FIKOLZA-1660 file (N, C-alpha, C; in steps of 0.1 Angstrom, whole numbers, plus 5000, padded with zeros to 4 digits):
% residues 228
   i   px   py   pz ch aa at
   1 5008 4989 5000  A  M  N
   1 5001 5000 4999  A  M CA
   1 5007 5012 4999  A  M  C
   2 5004 5022 4991  A  K  N
   2 5013 5036 4992  A  K CA
   2 5012 5041 5006  A  K  C
   3 5023 5048 5009  A  K  N
   3 5022 5058 5020  A  K CA
   3 5027 5072 5018  A  K  C
   4 5020 5081 5026  A  I  N
   4 5025 5095 5024  A  I CA
   4 5030 5099 5038  A  I  C
   5 5042 5103 5038  A  I  N
   5 5049 5106 5050  A  I CA
   5 5049 5122 5051  A  I  C
   6 5047 5127 5061  A  V  N
   6 5050 5142 5065  A  V CA
   6 5059 5144 5077  A  V  C
   7 5069 5152 5073  A  I  N
   7 5078 5153 5085  A  I CA
   7 5079 5169 5088  A  I  C
   8 5074 5171 5099  A  G  N
   8 5073 5186 5102  A  G CA
   8 5057 5188 5104  A  G  C
   9 5053 5190 5116  A  T  N
   9 5037 5192 5117  A  T CA
   9 5035 5206 5125  A  T  C
  10 5042 5216 5119  A  G  N
  10 5039 5229 5122  A  G CA
  10 5027 5235 5113  A  G  C
  11 5027 5247 5110  A  N  N
  11 5016 5253 5102  A  N CA
  11 5015 5247 5089  A  N  C
  12 5027 5247 5084  A  L  N
  12 5028 5241 5070  A  L CA
  12 5024 5225 5070  A  L  C
  13 5031 5219 5078  A  G  N
  13 5029 5204 5079  A  G CA
  13 5013 5201 5080  A  G  C
  14 5007 5209 5089  A  K  N
  14 4992 5206 5092  A  K CA
  14 4985 5209 5080  A  K  C
  15 4988 5220 5071  A  R  N
  15 4981 5222 5059  A  R CA
  15 4983 5208 5050  A  R  C
  16 4993 5204 5050  A  Y  N
  16 4997 5191 5040  A  Y CA
  16 4986 5180 5045  A  Y  C
  17 4987 5179 5058  A  L  N
  17 4979 5169 5065  A  L CA
  17 4965 5170 5061  A  L  C
  18 4960 5182 5064  A  Q  N
  18 4947 5185 5061  A  Q CA
  18 4942 5182 5047  A  Q  C
  19 4951 5185 5036  A  A  N
  19 4947 5181 5021  A  A CA
  19 4947 5167 5021  A  A  C
  20 4959 5161 5027  A  I  N
  20 4960 5146 5024  A  I CA
  20 4947 5139 5030  A  I  C
  21 4945 5140 5042  A  L  N
  21 4935 5133 5048  A  L CA
  21 4920 5136 5044  A  L  C
  22 4919 5146 5038  A  S  N
  22 4906 5150 5033  A  S CA
  22 4902 5143 5019  A  S  C
  23 4911 5136 5013  A  V  N
  23 4908 5130 5000  A  V CA
  23 4907 5115 5002  A  V  C
  24 4899 5108 4994  A  S  N
  24 4898 5094 4994  A  S CA
  24 4910 5087 4987  A  S  C
  25 4913 5075 4991  A  G  N
  25 4922 5068 4983  A  G CA
  25 4930 5057 4992  A  G  C
  26 4936 5048 4987  A  S  N
  26 4941 5037 4994  A  S CA
  26 4955 5039 4996  A  S  C
  27 4958 5044 5009  A  F  N
  27 4971 5049 5015  A  F CA
  27 4971 5051 5028  A  F  C
  28 4982 5050 5034  A  T  N
  28 4984 5052 5049  A  T CA
  28 4992 5066 5051  A  T  C
  29 4989 5072 5060  A  C  N
  29 4998 5084 5062  A  C CA
  29 5004 5084 5075  A  C  C
  30 5016 5089 5075  A  H  N
  30 5024 5090 5088  A  H CA
  30 5030 5103 5090  A  H  C
  31 5033 5106 5100  A  C  N
  31 5038 5120 5104  A  C CA
  31 5048 5120 5117  A  C  C
  32 5059 5130 5114  A  Y  N
  32 5068 5132 5126  A  Y CA
  32 5072 5145 5127  A  Y  C
  33 5077 5149 5140  A  D  N
  33 5081 5162 5143  A  D CA
  33 5090 5159 5154  A  D  C
  34 5102 5166 5153  A  I  N
  34 5111 5166 5166  A  I CA
  34 5105 5172 5179  A  I  C
  35 5098 5182 5176  A  N  N
  35 5090 5190 5186  A  N CA
  35 5076 5180 5190  A  N  C
  36 5076 5175 5203  A  R  N
  36 5067 5168 5206  A  R CA
  36 5053 5174 5209  A  R  C
  37 5055 5187 5213  A  D  N
  37 5042 5197 5215  A  D CA
  37 5036 5198 5200  A  D  C
  38 5044 5198 5189  A  A  N
  38 5038 5200 5176  A  A CA
  38 5028 5188 5175  A  A  C
  39 5034 5176 5176  A  L  N
  39 5027 5163 5174  A  L CA
  39 5014 5163 5183  A  L  C
  40 5016 5167 5195  A  D  N
  40 5005 5164 5204  A  D CA
  40 4993 5175 5200  A  D  C
  41 4996 5187 5196  A  G  N
  41 4987 5196 5191  A  G CA
  41 4980 5194 5179  A  G  C
  42 4985 5182 5171  A  L  N
  42 4978 5180 5159  A  L CA
  42 4965 5173 5160  A  L  C
  43 4962 5167 5170  A  Q  N
  43 4949 5161 5171  A  Q CA
  43 4938 5171 5172  A  Q  C
  44 4940 5183 5181  A  D  N
  44 4931 5193 5182  A  D CA
  44 4928 5200 5168  A  D  C
  45 4938 5202 5161  A  F  N
  45 4937 5209 5147  A  F CA
  45 4929 5200 5139  A  F  C
  46 4930 5187 5138  A  L  N
  46 4923 5177 5129  A  L CA
  46 4907 5177 5135  A  L  C
  47 4906 5178 5149  A  H  N
  47 4893 5178 5153  A  H CA
  47 4886 5191 5150  A  H  C
  48 4891 5201 5151  A  K  N
  48 4884 5214 5149  A  K CA
  48 4881 5216 5134  A  K  C
  49 4889 5210 5125  A  N  N
  49 4887 5209 5110  A  N CA
  49 4879 5198 5106  A  N  C
  50 4874 5191 5114  A  N  N
  50 4865 5179 5109  A  N CA
  50 4874 5169 5100  A  N  C
  51 4886 5166 5103  A  I  N
  51 4895 5158 5094  A  I CA
  51 4896 5145 5099  A  I  C
  52 4893 5135 5092  A  P  N
  52 4893 5121 5098  A  P CA
  52 4909 5116 5100  A  P  C
  53 4910 5110 5111  A  D  N
  53 4925 5105 5114  A  D CA
  53 4927 5091 5114  A  D  C
  54 4917 5084 5108  A  D  N
  54 4919 5068 5110  A  D CA
  54 4930 5062 5100  A  D  C
  55 4936 5071 5090  A  R  N
  55 4946 5065 5082  A  R CA
  55 4960 5072 5087  A  R  C
  56 4961 5079 5100  A  L  N
  56 4970 5086 5103  A  L CA
  56 4977 5079 5114  A  L  C
  57 4992 5079 5114  A  T  N
  57 4999 5073 5126  A  T CA
  57 5008 5082 5129  A  T  C
  58 5010 5088 5142  A  K  N
  58 5021 5097 5145  A  K CA
  58 5032 5091 5151  A  K  C
  59 5044 5095 5148  A  H  N
  59 5056 5088 5154  A  H CA
  59 5064 5099 5160  A  H  C
  60 5069 5095 5172  A  Y  N
  60 5075 5105 5181  A  Y CA
  60 5092 5103 5180  A  Y  C
  61 5096 5094 5172  A  E  N
  61 5111 5090 5172  A  E CA
  61 5116 5093 5157  A  E  C
  62 5126 5096 5155  A  L  N
  62 5131 5098 5140  A  L CA
  62 5131 5083 5134  A  L  C
  63 5138 5075 5142  A  N  N
  63 5140 5062 5136  A  N CA
  63 5128 5054 5134  A  N  C
  64 5117 5059 5140  A  E  N
  64 5104 5052 5136  A  E CA
  64 5099 5056 5124  A  E  C
  65 5099 5070 5120  A  I  N
  65 5096 5075 5106  A  I CA
  65 5106 5069 5095  A  I  C
  66 5117 5068 5098  A  L  N
  66 5128 5063 5087  A  L CA
  66 5124 5049 5087  A  L  C
  67 5119 5040 5096  A  G  N
  67 5117 5027 5096  A  G CA
  67 5104 5023 5087  A  G  C
  68 5094 5034 5084  A  V  N
  68 5083 5031 5076  A  V CA
  68 5086 5038 5063  A  V  C
  69 5097 5044 5059  A  T  N
  69 5102 5049 5047  A  T CA
  69 5107 5038 5036  A  T  C
  70 5102 5036 5027  A  D  N
  70 5105 5026 5016  A  D CA
  70 5101 5031 5001  A  D  C
  71 5102 5022 4992  A  S  N
  71 5100 5026 4979  A  S CA
  71 5084 5028 4975  A  S  C
  72 5076 5025 4985  A  N  N
  72 5062 5029 4985  A  N CA
  72 5059 5042 4989  A  N  C
  73 5066 5049 4995  A  A  N
  73 5064 5062 5001  A  A CA
  73 5067 5075 4995  A  A  C
  74 5058 5083 4994  A  L  N
  74 5061 5098 4991  A  L CA
  74 5065 5106 5004  A  L  C
  75 5075 5110 5004  A  V  N
  75 5078 5119 5017  A  V CA
  75 5078 5133 5015  A  V  C
  76 5072 5140 5024  A  I  N
  76 5070 5154 5022  A  I CA
  76 5077 5160 5035  A  I  C
  77 5087 5169 5032  A  I  N
  77 5096 5175 5043  A  I CA
  77 5091 5189 5045  A  I  C
  78 5084 5191 5056  A  A  N
  78 5079 5205 5059  A  A CA
  78 5084 5210 5073  A  A  C
  79 5096 5205 5076  A  S  N
  79 5102 5210 5090  A  S CA
  79 5112 5222 5085  A  S  C
  80 5116 5228 5095  A  T  N
  80 5125 5239 5094  A  T CA
  80 5138 5233 5086  A  T  C
  81 5147 5245 5082  A  A  N
  81 5157 5240 5074  A  A CA
  81 5168 5237 5083  A  A  C
  82 5170 5236 5096  A  A  N
  82 5179 5234 5104  A  A CA
  82 5181 5218 5104  A  A  C
  83 5193 5214 5102  A  G  N
  83 5196 5200 5101  A  G CA
  83 5191 5193 5089  A  G  C
  84 5186 5198 5078  A  R  N
  84 5181 5194 5067  A  R CA
  84 5189 5182 5060  A  R  C
  85 5202 5185 5059  A  R  N
  85 5211 5177 5051  A  R CA
  85 5211 5163 5057  A  R  C
  86 5212 5161 5071  A  S  N
  86 5212 5149 5077  A  S CA
  86 5200 5142 5077  A  S  C
  87 5190 5150 5079  A  L  N
  87 5175 5142 5078  A  L CA
  87 5172 5138 5064  A  L  C
  88 5176 5146 5054  A  I  N
  88 5172 5143 5039  A  I CA
  88 5181 5129 5035  A  I  C
  89 5193 5129 5040  A  S  N
  89 5203 5118 5037  A  S CA
  89 5196 5105 5043  A  S  C
  90 5191 5105 5055  A  G  N
  90 5186 5095 5060  A  G CA
  90 5174 5089 5052  A  G  C
  91 5167 5097 5048  A  I  N
  91 5155 5094 5039  A  I CA
  91 5160 5088 5026  A  I  C
  92 5168 5095 5020  A  I  N
  92 5173 5090 5005  A  I CA
  92 5179 5077 5006  A  I  C
  93 5187 5073 5018  A  E  N
  93 5191 5060 5019  A  E CA
  93 5181 5049 5017  A  E  C
  94 5168 5052 5021  A  R  N
  94 5159 5044 5021  A  R CA
  94 5150 5044 5007  A  R  C
  95 5154 5051 4998  A  R  N
  95 5150 5052 4984  A  R CA
  95 5135 5053 4984  A  R  C
  96 5129 5063 4989  A  P  N
  96 5114 5067 4986  A  P CA
  96 5110 5068 4973  A  P  C
  97 5098 5065 4970  A  E  N
  97 5094 5068 4955  A  E CA
  97 5095 5081 4952  A  E  C
  98 5095 5091 4961  A  S  N
  98 5098 5105 4957  A  S CA
  98 5097 5114 4969  A  S  C
  99 5101 5126 4967  A  M  N
  99 5102 5135 4979  A  M CA
  99 5097 5150 4974  A  M  C
 100 5090 5155 4983  A  I  N
 100 5087 5171 4982  A  I CA
 100 5094 5176 4993  A  I  C
 101 5103 5186 4990  A  V  N
 101 5112 5194 5001  A  V CA
 101 5108 5208 5000  A  V  C
 102 5100 5212 5012  A  E  N
 102 5098 5226 5013  A  E CA
 102 5110 5235 5014  A  E  C
 103 5109 5247 5009  A  K  N
 103 5119 5257 5007  A  K CA
 103 5120 5264 5021  A  K  C
 104 5133 5266 5026  A  P  N
 104 5145 5267 5020  A  P CA
 104 5149 5251 5021  A  P  C
 105 5155 5246 5010  A  V  N
 105 5159 5232 5009  A  V CA
 105 5170 5229 5019  A  V  C
 106 5181 5239 5021  A  A  N
 106 5190 5238 5029  A  A CA
 106 5195 5252 5034  A  A  C
 107 5205 5253 5042  A  Q  N
 107 5208 5265 5047  A  Q CA
 107 5221 5270 5042  A  Q  C
 108 5228 5262 5036  A  T  N
 108 5240 5264 5029  A  T CA
 108 5240 5258 5014  A  T  C
 109 5249 5264 5005  A  R  N
 109 5250 5260 4991  A  R CA
 109 5257 5245 4991  A  R  C
 110 5264 5245 5001  A  E  N
 110 5271 5232 5001  A  E CA
 110 5262 5220 5004  A  E  C
 111 5255 5223 5014  A  D  N
 111 5244 5213 5018  A  D CA
 111 5234 5210 5006  A  D  C
 112 5230 5221 4998  A  Y  N
 112 5220 5219 4988  A  Y CA
 112 5226 5210 4978  A  Y  C
 113 5240 5213 4972  A  L  N
 113 5245 5206 4963  A  L CA
 113 5246 5191 4967  A  L  C
 114 5251 5189 4979  A  A  N
 114 5253 5175 4983  A  A CA
 114 5239 5167 4984  A  A  C
 115 5228 5174 4988  A  I  N
 115 5214 5167 4988  A  I CA
 115 5212 5164 4972  A  I  C
 116 5213 5172 4964  A  M  N
 116 5210 5170 4950  A  M CA
 116 5219 5159 4944  A  M  C
 117 5232 5160 4946  A  E  N
 117 5239 5147 4942  A  E CA
 117 5234 5134 4950  A  E  C
 118 5230 5134 4962  A  E  N
 118 5226 5119 4969  A  E CA
 118 5213 5118 4961  A  E  C
 119 5203 5126 4958  A  C  N
 119 5191 5123 4952  A  C CA
 119 5193 5116 4938  A  C  C
 120 5204 5122 4930  A  K  N
 120 5207 5118 4917  A  K CA
 120 5214 5104 4917  A  K  C
 121 5223 5102 4927  A  S  N
 121 5230 5089 4928  A  S CA
 121 5221 5078 4933  A  S  C
 122 5210 5081 4941  A  M  N
 122 5202 5072 4945  A  M CA
 122 5188 5070 4940  A  M  C
 123 5188 5079 4926  A  N  N
 123 5176 5077 4919  A  N CA
 123 5163 5082 4926  A  N  C
 124 5164 5092 4934  A  V  N
 124 5151 5097 4943  A  V CA
 124 5146 5109 4937  A  V  C
 125 5136 5109 4928  A  P  N
 125 5130 5121 4924  A  P CA
 125 5125 5131 4935  A  P  C
 126 5129 5143 4933  A  S  N
 126 5129 5154 4946  A  S CA
 126 5122 5166 4938  A  S  C
 127 5112 5172 4946  A  F  N
 127 5107 5185 4940  A  F CA
 127 5104 5195 4952  A  F  C
 128 5105 5206 4947  A  T  N
 128 5101 5219 4957  A  T CA
 128 5087 5222 4954  A  T  C
 129 5078 5223 4962  A  H  N
 129 5064 5225 4960  A  H CA
 129 5062 5241 4957  A  H  C
 130 5059 5242 4943  A  Y  N
 130 5058 5257 4938  A  Y CA
 130 5049 5255 4927  A  Y  C
 131 5038 5263 4927  A  T  N
 131 5027 5261 4916  A  T CA
 131 5025 5275 4909  A  T  C
 132 5034 5285 4910  A  L  N
 132 5032 5298 4901  A  L CA
 132 5032 5294 4886  A  L  C
 133 5041 5285 4882  A  R  N
 133 5043 5283 4870  A  R CA
 133 5031 5278 4862  A  R  C
 134 5021 5271 4870  A  F  N
 134 5010 5266 4866  A  F CA
 134 4997 5275 4865  A  F  C
 135 5000 5286 4868  A  Q  N
 135 4987 5295 4869  A  Q CA
 135 4984 5299 4856  A  Q  C
 136 4972 5303 4850  A  P  N
 136 4968 5305 4837  A  P CA
 136 4975 5317 4834  A  P  C
 137 4973 5327 4840  A  F  N
 137 4983 5340 4835  A  F CA
 137 4995 5338 4832  A  F  C
 138 5004 5329 4839  A  C  N
 138 5017 5327 4837  A  C CA
 138 5019 5318 4825  A  C  C
 139 5009 5309 4823  A  K  N
 139 5010 5302 4811  A  K CA
 139 5009 5309 4799  A  K  C
 140 5000 5320 4800  A  L  N
 140 4996 5330 4789  A  L CA
 140 5008 5337 4785  A  L  C
 141 5014 5342 4796  A  L  N
 141 5029 5349 4795  A  L CA
 141 5039 5342 4786  A  L  C
 142 5040 5329 4791  A  K  N
 142 5050 5321 4783  A  K CA
 142 5047 5319 4770  A  K  C
 143 5035 5317 4766  A  E  N
 143 5030 5316 4752  A  E CA
 143 5035 5329 4742  A  E  C
 144 5034 5339 4749  A  R  N
 144 5037 5352 4743  A  R CA
 144 5053 5356 4742  A  R  C
 145 5061 5347 4747  A  V  N
 145 5075 5350 4748  A  V CA
 145 5081 5346 4735  A  V  C
 146 5089 5353 4727  A  R  N
 146 5096 5351 4715  A  R CA
 146 5111 5349 4718  A  R  C
 147 5118 5339 4715  A  E  N
 147 5130 5338 4715  A  E CA
 147 5140 5348 4711  A  E  C
 148 5134 5352 4699  A  E  N
 148 5142 5364 4692  A  E CA
 148 5141 5377 4696  A  E  C
 149 5131 5378 4705  A  K  N
 149 5130 5392 4712  A  K CA
 149 5140 5395 4725  A  K  C
 150 5146 5406 4725  A  S  N
 150 5153 5410 4737  A  S CA
 150 5144 5414 4748  A  S  C
 151 5148 5413 4761  A  F  N
 151 5138 5417 4773  A  F CA
 151 5145 5424 4783  A  F  C
 152 5138 5431 4791  A  E  N
 152 5144 5435 4804  A  E CA
 152 5132 5435 4815  A  E  C
 153 5134 5425 4824  A  L  N
 153 5122 5424 4833  A  L CA
 153 5127 5430 4847  A  L  C
 154 5116 5437 4851  A  I  N
 154 5119 5442 4864  A  I CA
 154 5108 5438 4874  A  I  C
 155 5113 5434 4886  A  S  N
 155 5103 5428 4897  A  S CA
 155 5104 5434 4909  A  S  C
 156 5094 5442 4913  A  F  N
 156 5095 5448 4926  A  F CA
 156 5087 5439 4936  A  F  C
 157 5094 5439 4947  A  L  N
 157 5089 5430 4958  A  L CA
 157 5086 5437 4969  A  L  C
 158 5075 5446 4971  A  P  N
 158 5073 5454 4983  A  P CA
 158 5068 5444 4995  A  P  C
 159 5075 5445 5006  A  A  N
 159 5072 5438 5019  A  A CA
 159 5075 5423 5018  A  A  C
 160 5086 5419 5007  A  M  N
 160 5087 5405 5006  A  M CA
 160 5103 5404 5006  A  M  C
 161 5108 5394 5012  A  G  N
 161 5123 5394 5012  A  G CA
 161 5130 5388 5000  A  G  C
 162 5142 5390 4997  A  L  N
 162 5150 5386 4987  A  L CA
 162 5152 5370 4988  A  L  C
 163 5154 5366 5000  A  A  N
 163 5158 5350 5002  A  A CA
 163 5145 5343 4999  A  A  C
 164 5134 5346 5006  A  C  N
 164 5123 5335 5006  A  C CA
 164 5113 5339 4997  A  C  C
 165 5111 5349 4992  A  V  N
 165 5102 5352 4982  A  V CA
 165 5107 5356 4967  A  V  C
 166 5119 5361 4964  A  S  N
 166 5123 5365 4952  A  S CA
 166 5128 5352 4945  A  S  C
 167 5131 5341 4952  A  I  N
 167 5134 5329 4945  A  I CA
 167 5121 5323 4937  A  I  C
 168 5109 5328 4941  A  H  N
 168 5098 5323 4933  A  H CA
 168 5099 5331 4919  A  H  C
 169 5099 5344 4920  A  Y  N
 169 5100 5352 4908  A  Y CA
 169 5112 5349 4899  A  Y  C
 170 5124 5347 4906  A  I  N
 170 5135 5343 4897  A  I CA
 170 5134 5331 4889  A  I  C
 171 5128 5320 4899  A  D  N
 171 5124 5307 4891  A  D CA
 171 5114 5310 4879  A  D  C
 172 5103 5317 4881  A  L  N
 172 5094 5322 4870  A  L CA
 172 5100 5328 4858  A  L  C
 173 5109 5337 4863  A  F  N
 173 5117 5344 4851  A  F CA
 173 5125 5335 4843  A  F  C
 174 5133 5326 4849  A  L  N
 174 5140 5316 4842  A  L CA
 174 5132 5306 4833  A  L  C
 175 5120 5303 4837  A  W  N
 175 5110 5294 4831  A  W CA
 175 5106 5300 4820  A  W  C
 176 5099 5314 4822  A  L  N
 176 5092 5321 4811  A  L CA
 176 5102 5322 4799  A  L  C
 177 5115 5325 4801  A  F  N
 177 5124 5327 4789  A  F CA
 177 5132 5314 4786  A  F  C
 178 5129 5304 4793  A  D  N
 178 5138 5291 4788  A  D CA
 178 5152 5294 4792  A  D  C
 179 5156 5300 4802  A  I  N
 179 5168 5301 4806  A  I CA
 179 5177 5291 4813  A  I  C
 180 5187 5288 4807  A  T  N
 180 5196 5276 4811  A  T CA
 180 5209 5280 4819  A  T  C
 181 5215 5291 4813  A  S  N
 181 5227 5294 4816  A  S CA
 181 5227 5309 4821  A  S  C
 182 5220 5313 4831  A  P  N
 182 5220 5327 4836  A  P CA
 182 5233 5332 4844  A  P  C
 183 5236 5345 4844  A  E  N
 183 5248 5350 4851  A  E CA
 183 5244 5359 4859  A  E  C
 184 5248 5359 4873  A  L  N
 184 5246 5368 4883  A  L CA
 184 5255 5380 4879  A  L  C
 185 5246 5392 4875  A  S  N
 185 5254 5404 4868  A  S CA
 185 5257 5414 4881  A  S  C
 186 5249 5414 4892  A  G  N
 186 5252 5423 4901  A  G CA
 186 5242 5420 4913  A  G  C
 187 5244 5428 4924  A  Y  N
 187 5235 5426 4936  A  Y CA
 187 5239 5436 4946  A  Y  C
 188 5230 5441 4953  A  D  N
 188 5230 5452 4964  A  D CA
 188 5223 5448 4976  A  D  C
 189 5229 5440 4985  A  F  N
 189 5220 5436 4998  A  F CA
 189 5223 5448 5008  A  F  C
 190 5211 5454 5011  A  Q  N
 190 5211 5466 5019  A  Q CA
 190 5209 5465 5034  A  Q  C
 191 5207 5451 5037  A  G  N
 191 5203 5449 5051  A  G CA
 191 5194 5436 5054  A  G  C
 192 5194 5432 5067  A  T  N
 192 5185 5421 5069  A  T CA
 192 5175 5425 5079  A  T  C
 193 5165 5415 5081  A  Y  N
 193 5155 5418 5091  A  Y CA
 193 5150 5405 5094  A  Y  C
 194 5144 5403 5107  A  E  N
 194 5137 5391 5110  A  E CA
 194 5123 5389 5104  A  E  C
 195 5121 5376 5099  A  Q  N
 195 5110 5372 5091  A  Q CA
 195 5098 5371 5103  A  Q  C
 196 5086 5367 5098  A  K  N
 196 5073 5364 5106  A  K CA
 196 5079 5352 5114  A  K  C
 197 5086 5343 5109  A  R  N
 197 5089 5331 5116  A  R CA
 197 5100 5335 5125  A  R  C
 198 5099 5335 5137  A  K  N
 198 5108 5340 5147  A  K CA
 198 5121 5333 5148  A  K  C
 199 5132 5341 5146  A  G  N
 199 5146 5333 5147  A  G CA
 199 5151 5334 5132  A  G  C
 200 5144 5335 5121  A  F  N
 200 5147 5335 5107  A  F CA
 200 5148 5349 5102  A  F  C
 201 5160 5350 5093  A  Q  N
 201 5163 5363 5088  A  Q CA
 201 5161 5363 5073  A  Q  C
 202 5157 5375 5068  A  D  N
 202 5156 5376 5054  A  D CA
 202 5164 5390 5050  A  D  C
 203 5165 5393 5038  A  M  N
 203 5173 5404 5033  A  M CA
 203 5166 5413 5022  A  M  C
 204 5169 5425 5023  A  Y  N
 204 5163 5435 5011  A  Y CA
 204 5174 5439 5005  A  Y  C
 205 5171 5442 4992  A  G  N
 205 5182 5450 4982  A  G CA
 205 5177 5448 4967  A  G  C
 206 5188 5443 4961  A  E  N
 206 5184 5441 4946  A  E CA
 206 5196 5429 4942  A  E  C
 207 5188 5421 4931  A  I  N
 207 5196 5410 4924  A  I CA
 207 5196 5414 4910  A  I  C
 208 5206 5413 4901  A  I  N
 208 5206 5414 4888  A  I CA
 208 5209 5404 4880  A  I  C
 209 5200 5397 4872  A  I  N
 209 5204 5384 4865  A  I CA
 209 5206 5388 4850  A  I  C
 210 5217 5384 4843  A  K  N
 210 5218 5387 4830  A  K CA
 210 5219 5374 4820  A  K  C
 211 5212 5374 4811  A  V  N
 211 5212 5363 4800  A  V CA
 211 5218 5368 4788  A  V  C
 212 5232 5363 4787  A  P  N
 212 5239 5368 4773  A  P CA
 212 5232 5368 4761  A  P  C
 213 5232 5379 4754  A  G  N
 213 5225 5379 4741  A  G CA
 213 5211 5382 4741  A  G  C
 214 5205 5382 4754  A  R  N
 214 5190 5384 4755  A  R CA
 214 5185 5395 4764  A  R  C
 215 5188 5397 4774  A  G  N
 215 5185 5407 4784  A  G CA
 215 5188 5405 4796  A  G  C
 216 5182 5411 4806  A  T  N
 216 5184 5412 4821  A  T CA
 216 5170 5408 4829  A  T  C
 217 5172 5406 4841  A  G  N
 217 5161 5405 4851  A  G CA
 217 5165 5411 4864  A  G  C
 218 5158 5421 4870  A  R  N
 218 5160 5429 4882  A  R CA
 218 5150 5424 4892  A  R  C
 219 5154 5422 4903  A  F  N
 219 5145 5418 4913  A  F CA
 219 5149 5427 4926  A  F  C
 220 5139 5436 4928  A  I  N
 220 5143 5447 4938  A  I CA
 220 5133 5445 4951  A  I  C
 221 5138 5448 4962  A  N  N
 221 5130 5448 4975  A  N CA
 221 5137 5459 4983  A  N  C
 222 5131 5468 4985  A  S  N
 222 5138 5481 4993  A  S CA
 222 5130 5482 5006  A  S  C
 223 5137 5488 5017  A  E  N
 223 5129 5493 5027  A  E CA
 223 5126 5508 5028  A  E  C
 224 5115 5511 5030  A  V  N
 224 5109 5524 5028  A  V CA
 224 5102 5528 5043  A  V  C
 225 5107 5538 5050  A  N  N
 225 5101 5542 5062  A  N CA
 225 5099 5530 5071  A  N  C
 226 5108 5520 5073  A  G  N
 226 5106 5509 5080  A  G CA
 226 5096 5499 5076  A  G  C
 227 5090 5501 5067  A  I  N
 227 5080 5492 5059  A  I CA
 227 5086 5484 5049  A  I  C
 228 5088 5472 5048  A  R  N
 228 5095 5465 5040  A  R CA
 228 5084 5458 5029  A  R  C
% end
């Protein structure tokens, strides 16, 4: 039988479980969180939202969730980025059918590249959950892009950080114009600030990406009167 495994039962993990447990199908669902309070609070969330839990098994130890991970499992990682490389490596070793890894995938470039290499070597398909490409308006934009036309794209991101939000727009930019070899032309990081997630930092400033022979993309987030 197919399994869906959710690691991390904070706000994001709860929404995954809400969607998963609200649909019919022949599968079991498992969840784990290093924070016991997050797991214990899950029952109240499910009850308040009238979500059936007969297919859900909660696990309080990491080795338990790793023990049920196999080739029949889709693993969704919705925990914080701290310790991601070690966690994901343990999952990859068990060769799940596929993984969805919420952003940020890792806290360093080195960890990210190592995770990508492990997924490739163990043949574990991995995805970052992101749906903007599939919006009808974005599909229409892509249909109107012409390879022979030069471009300059400017994206203003008021109240949105460069680290956790601009990556969505950079991804969309690369997809819209079928860019495979972008160049970082310039950047200006003006400062950092604490996100809505306590203890996590984001930054504001500007990133410029150049596409040789075609054009540039500028992604700007600035602080004005203390409002980002």
